[in-house]
C-alpha positions as a printed Julia matrix, in Angstrom:
368×3 Matrix{Float64}:
   7.41  -40.08  -14.58
   7.1   -42.55  -17.43
   9.71  -42.79  -20.16
   8.44  -41.36  -23.44
  11.16  -42.79  -25.63
  14.72  -41.82  -26.49
  16.46  -40.27  -29.49
  20.01  -41.12  -30.54
  22.21  -38.59  -32.29
  25.36  -40.0   -33.89
  27.75  -38.71  -36.52
  26.19  -35.27  -36.13
  22.63  -36.25  -37.01
  19.56  -37.99  -35.64
  19.62  -41.73  -36.26
  16.77  -42.87  -38.49
  14.02  -44.94  -36.94
  10.88  -46.53  -38.35
   9.17  -46.69  -34.96
   6.18  -44.54  -34.13
   6.39  -41.82  -31.49
   6.58  -43.33  -28.01
   3.58  -42.47  -25.83
   4.14  -42.04  -22.1
   0.49  -43.01  -21.65
   0.0   -40.22  -19.13
  -0.05  -36.45  -18.71
   3.56  -36.51  -17.57
   6.64  -38.16  -18.97
  10.24  -37.66  -20.02
  12.26  -38.09  -23.2
  16.0   -38.74  -23.48
  18.18  -37.19  -26.18
  21.44  -39.15  -26.34
  24.27  -37.5   -28.25
  27.17  -39.75  -29.24
  29.99  -37.62  -30.61
  29.28  -34.21  -29.12
  32.32  -32.73  -30.91
  30.9   -33.81  -34.26
  27.54  -32.13  -33.59
  29.34  -28.94  -32.61
  31.34  -28.96  -35.86
  28.43  -29.74  -38.18
  25.61  -27.72  -36.59
  26.31  -23.98  -36.97
  24.93  -21.21  -34.79
  21.21  -20.76  -35.4
  20.61  -24.37  -36.47
  19.55  -27.38  -34.44
  19.1   -31.13  -34.32
  15.53  -32.29  -33.79
  14.68  -35.33  -31.68
  12.23  -38.05  -32.57
   8.64  -37.12  -31.71
   7.2   -38.37  -28.43
   3.75  -38.19  -26.88
   2.88  -36.8   -23.45
  -0.64  -35.78  -22.46
  -1.95  -36.98  -25.81
   0.15  -34.46  -27.77
   3.24  -34.91  -29.9
   6.42  -33.08  -28.89
  10.0   -32.83  -30.06
  13.22  -31.43  -28.62
  15.49  -29.03  -30.54
  19.16  -29.16  -29.54
  21.48  -26.33  -30.7
  25.11  -27.06  -29.7
  26.23  -23.6   -30.88
  23.28  -21.54  -29.67
  20.03  -20.53  -31.31
  21.17  -17.04  -32.39
  24.24  -14.84  -32.6
  23.73  -13.43  -29.1
  23.87  -16.95  -27.61
  26.6   -18.52  -29.72
  28.71  -19.33  -26.64
  25.88  -21.38  -25.14
  24.04  -24.64  -25.72
  20.36  -23.95  -26.45
  17.54  -26.46  -25.92
  13.84  -26.12  -26.74
  10.58  -28.01  -26.38
   8.45  -27.9   -29.55
   4.76  -28.75  -29.94
   4.52  -31.05  -32.97
   0.74  -31.26  -33.12
  -2.26  -29.31  -34.44
  -4.39  -27.87  -31.63
  -7.53  -25.77  -31.46
  -6.93  -24.21  -28.04
  -3.84  -23.54  -25.94
  -2.03  -26.23  -23.99
  -0.48  -25.28  -20.63
   2.6   -27.25  -19.67
   5.57  -27.22  -17.34
   8.88  -28.68  -18.45
  12.45  -29.15  -17.21
  15.67  -29.81  -19.09
  18.56  -31.55  -17.36
  21.72  -33.52  -18.06
  22.05  -37.08  -16.85
  25.54  -38.03  -15.74
  24.61  -41.65  -14.99
  22.0   -42.79  -17.55
  21.5   -46.14  -15.83
  20.33  -44.32  -12.7
  18.36  -41.62  -14.55
  19.84  -39.03  -12.18
  19.15  -35.46  -13.46
  21.89  -32.84  -13.08
  22.06  -29.14  -13.95
  18.28  -28.77  -13.98
  16.62  -25.76  -15.63
  12.92  -25.88  -14.77
  10.31  -23.6   -16.33
   7.3   -21.84  -14.95
   4.05  -23.03  -16.55
   3.9   -21.91  -20.21
   1.29  -22.05  -22.96
   1.6   -23.49  -26.46
  -0.96  -21.95  -28.82
  -0.37  -23.71  -32.14
   1.67  -26.35  -33.89
   5.43  -25.62  -33.92
   5.25  -23.25  -30.93
   8.54  -23.3   -29.03
   9.64  -22.73  -25.44
  13.07  -23.4   -24.0
  16.44  -22.26  -22.75
  18.46  -20.02  -25.07
  21.31  -20.14  -22.54
  20.9   -23.57  -21.03
  24.61  -23.84  -20.21
  27.73  -22.07  -21.39
  29.5   -24.36  -23.82
  33.03  -24.0   -22.4
  31.73  -24.72  -18.89
  29.81  -27.76  -20.11
  32.85  -29.13  -21.94
  34.86  -29.08  -18.7
  32.07  -30.6   -16.62
  31.2   -34.17  -15.73
  28.1   -33.93  -17.93
  30.31  -34.67  -20.96
  31.95  -38.09  -20.76
  33.74  -39.85  -23.6
  32.37  -37.15  -25.95
  28.84  -38.25  -24.98
  25.95  -36.44  -23.31
  22.43  -37.37  -22.26
  19.8   -34.63  -22.19
  16.52  -35.29  -20.39
  13.29  -33.36  -20.92
  10.59  -33.8   -18.27
   7.15  -32.62  -19.33
   3.84  -32.22  -17.51
   0.67  -31.21  -19.33
  -1.12  -29.1   -16.74
  -4.27  -28.2   -18.65
  -5.66  -28.47  -22.16
  -9.11  -28.31  -23.73
 -10.19  -30.81  -26.38
  -7.67  -29.65  -28.9
  -5.82  -32.27  -30.93
  -6.98  -33.47  -34.26
  -6.82  -37.09  -33.06
  -7.97  -36.77  -29.5
 -10.66  -34.63  -27.92
 -10.45  -35.55  -24.25
  -9.6   -32.92  -21.69
  -6.47  -33.59  -19.71
  -4.89  -32.16  -16.62
  -1.95  -33.02  -14.42
  -0.22  -31.9   -11.29
   2.76  -29.54  -11.69
   6.28  -30.74  -10.92
   6.29  -29.68   -7.3
   3.06  -31.59   -6.61
   3.83  -34.86   -8.35
   5.28  -36.28   -5.15
   6.01  -34.96   -1.66
   9.27  -32.97   -1.72
  12.27  -34.18    0.23
  12.32  -32.41    3.59
  15.77  -33.55    4.77
  17.38  -30.21    3.86
  14.64  -28.31    5.66
  15.04  -30.33    8.83
  18.8   -29.93    8.97
  18.46  -26.24    8.11
  16.07  -25.82   11.04
  18.54  -27.64   13.26
  21.29  -25.17   12.31
  19.05  -22.14   12.85
  17.56  -23.32   16.15
  20.97  -24.28   17.61
  19.16  -27.0    19.56
  21.64  -29.59   20.8
  24.64  -27.59   19.52
  27.89  -28.66   21.18
  30.52  -26.52   19.45
  30.9   -22.77   18.9
  33.0   -21.08   16.22
  34.23  -17.52   16.53
  34.78  -16.03   13.08
  35.24  -12.36   12.23
  33.74  -11.18   15.51
  30.64  -13.42   15.17
  29.74  -16.68   16.91
  28.27  -19.72   15.2
  26.76  -22.68   17.06
  26.95  -26.08   15.39
  26.83  -29.83   15.97
  30.07  -31.76   15.92
  28.5   -34.98   14.63
  27.03  -33.21   11.58
  30.3   -31.46   10.77
  32.29  -34.67   11.19
  29.9   -36.64    8.99
  30.25  -34.13    6.16
  33.91  -33.14    6.43
  36.93  -35.32    7.15
  38.81  -32.15    8.04
  36.26  -31.19   10.69
  36.26  -34.79   11.91
  40.0   -34.76   12.49
  39.88  -31.31   14.09
  36.91  -31.88   16.39
  37.45  -35.52   17.36
  41.23  -35.47   17.51
  42.93  -36.87   20.6
  44.09  -33.44   21.8
  40.86  -31.52   21.24
  38.77  -30.78   24.32
  37.62  -27.25   23.56
  34.0   -26.37   22.82
  35.04  -23.06   21.23
  37.04  -22.86   18.0
  38.47  -19.56   16.75
  38.99  -19.08   13.01
  41.0   -16.01   12.11
  41.63  -16.34    8.37
  38.06  -16.48    7.06
  35.24  -13.95    6.9
  32.03  -14.5     8.86
  29.8   -14.51    5.78
  31.91  -17.18    4.05
  31.82  -19.38    7.15
  28.07  -18.9     7.49
  27.6   -20.0     3.87
  29.91  -22.95    4.5
  27.81  -24.11    7.47
  24.63  -23.75    5.43
  26.11  -25.95    2.7
  27.26  -28.57    5.22
  23.79  -28.81    6.78
  21.6   -28.43    3.69
  23.78  -28.97    0.57
  22.57  -25.53   -0.59
  25.0   -23.04   -2.13
  24.72  -19.26   -1.62
  23.02  -17.12   -4.26
  26.25  -15.78   -5.74
  27.29  -19.31   -6.81
  24.3   -19.44   -9.17
  24.77  -15.96  -10.66
  25.16  -15.84  -14.44
  28.49  -14.59  -15.8
  27.41  -11.43  -17.62
  26.81   -7.72  -17.05
  29.85   -7.44  -14.79
  28.73  -10.17  -12.39
  32.05  -11.97  -12.75
  33.92   -8.98  -11.31
  31.54   -8.75   -8.35
  31.13  -12.41   -7.51
  34.44  -14.03   -8.52
  36.27  -12.81   -5.35
  33.53  -14.27   -3.13
  33.56  -17.51   -5.08
  37.32  -17.76   -4.66
  36.97  -17.41   -0.9
  34.26  -20.07   -0.92
  36.44  -22.41   -3.0
  39.33  -22.0    -0.58
  37.02  -22.79    2.34
  35.75  -25.89    0.51
  39.31  -27.09   -0.06
  40.32  -26.35    3.52
  37.48  -28.49    4.92
  37.67  -31.24    2.28
  34.25  -30.57    0.74
  35.07  -31.91   -2.69
  31.6   -31.55   -4.24
  31.43  -27.91   -3.19
  34.94  -27.36   -4.52
  33.9   -28.82   -7.87
  30.78  -26.59   -8.0
  32.92  -23.52   -7.34
  35.46  -24.54   -9.99
  32.78  -24.96  -12.65
  31.22  -21.59  -11.85
  34.6   -19.82  -11.73
  35.4   -21.19  -15.19
  32.45  -19.15  -16.48
  33.71  -16.07  -14.59
  37.14  -16.01  -16.25
  37.78  -12.66  -17.94
  40.68  -10.22  -18.29
  39.89   -8.64  -14.9
  39.51  -11.88  -12.93
  41.91  -14.36  -14.53
  44.95  -13.35  -12.44
  43.16  -13.91   -9.11
  41.49  -17.11  -10.28
  44.7   -18.69  -11.56
  46.53  -17.79   -8.34
  43.95  -19.6    -6.2
  43.75  -22.48   -8.68
  47.51  -22.93   -8.38
  47.47  -22.71   -4.58
  44.52  -25.09   -4.15
  45.57  -27.59   -6.84
  42.57  -26.94   -9.07
  44.36  -28.22  -12.13
  41.67  -28.01  -14.82
  40.6   -24.54  -13.59
  44.22  -23.41  -13.89
  44.4   -24.82  -17.41
  41.2   -22.97  -18.29
  42.84  -19.74  -17.14
  45.96  -20.47  -19.16
  43.94  -21.17  -22.27
  42.04  -17.91  -21.79
  45.29  -15.93  -21.42
  46.67  -17.56  -24.52
  43.5   -16.96  -26.55
  42.76  -13.44  -25.36
  46.36  -12.16  -25.36
  45.88  -10.52  -21.96
  49.24  -11.57  -20.51
  50.32   -7.95  -20.07
  47.43   -7.25  -17.71
  48.24  -10.36  -15.66
  51.87   -9.29  -15.34
  50.79   -6.04  -13.7
  48.95   -7.85  -10.91
  51.23  -10.78  -10.06
  54.72  -11.21   -8.68
  57.7   -12.14  -10.92
  58.05  -15.47   -9.12
  54.45  -16.38   -9.92
  54.82  -15.24  -13.52
  57.93  -17.28  -14.12
  55.94  -20.47  -13.59
  53.02  -19.12  -15.58
  55.1   -18.11  -18.57
  56.89  -21.43  -18.65
  53.53  -23.04  -19.42
  53.57  -21.33  -22.78
  57.3   -21.7   -23.35
  57.33  -17.94  -23.89
  60.24  -17.19  -21.62
  63.1   -19.2   -20.23
  64.29  -16.41  -17.98
  62.34  -13.68  -16.24
């Protein structure tokens, strides 16, 4: 996609520019919203208000991005909200597909945390579509997306279909949707098929009464722990028994190793009691990631668990965080306990020895 300009936010507001809107020159393009001083925007932009980007042109129409660091309404005040706005007069609807993402490495234009839409229609000027709950603010603030109090938000836009409808341009336009712009990467599919077919498998794992066939070279390439275990000088067995892990967790672990895909429960939103249901499974998955030195998977689990912290899960999460040296996840738990005053509930579920170390973090007790 072609770059359709960039907007810089500094000192809590959009930097002035005398330049005209940047035109991608095509029916697809992307715009960058660069926020220098995220903390300042959070302080000066209350819930329900937003910062608007510079206009940009894709598919012959003007667009802007609305960024709400404290959510668009009272129900979403714990989230960052982002929206795509049509900034043009039209006579008939415009069908588009868009995706918002963070860029951790602007020089590489690598999108992260992508939220992609289904095709949507804009019917008139100032119509809005977007993500009310793009990302939970406390999760974002602990993530790698925020660096040196700076973030880069990318909006990819494809105009799929429109009918002679701007005041300045009457030509019909159409474009391919996201998934047809270029052939999709099929590496994950091929390795997934390899795992399912078991063709060429040379190692078998017995876990929870189930057997799993795998390929030593794939496991060793992805995990230094598996490499040491499988290619160690004393290892000659083609069958490995694992007694302290459930079969479903190991199956999900293998799927991640072969395809980089995480199970569905990792992507579940933390509301309507989901945290109580999925936090225990996530904790098992995090422990498996740590055990087999899968640092990216461990980081994914930590970020998701941070959004699952509540009075009913914090004791279990902080215990695993302590055991597996997840330092910032442990600090997140401690901050929650301090803020929510739920220490009494934690004391009912943890041993005195554990609590002595926990309480010392707050300097609440010197003797337990």
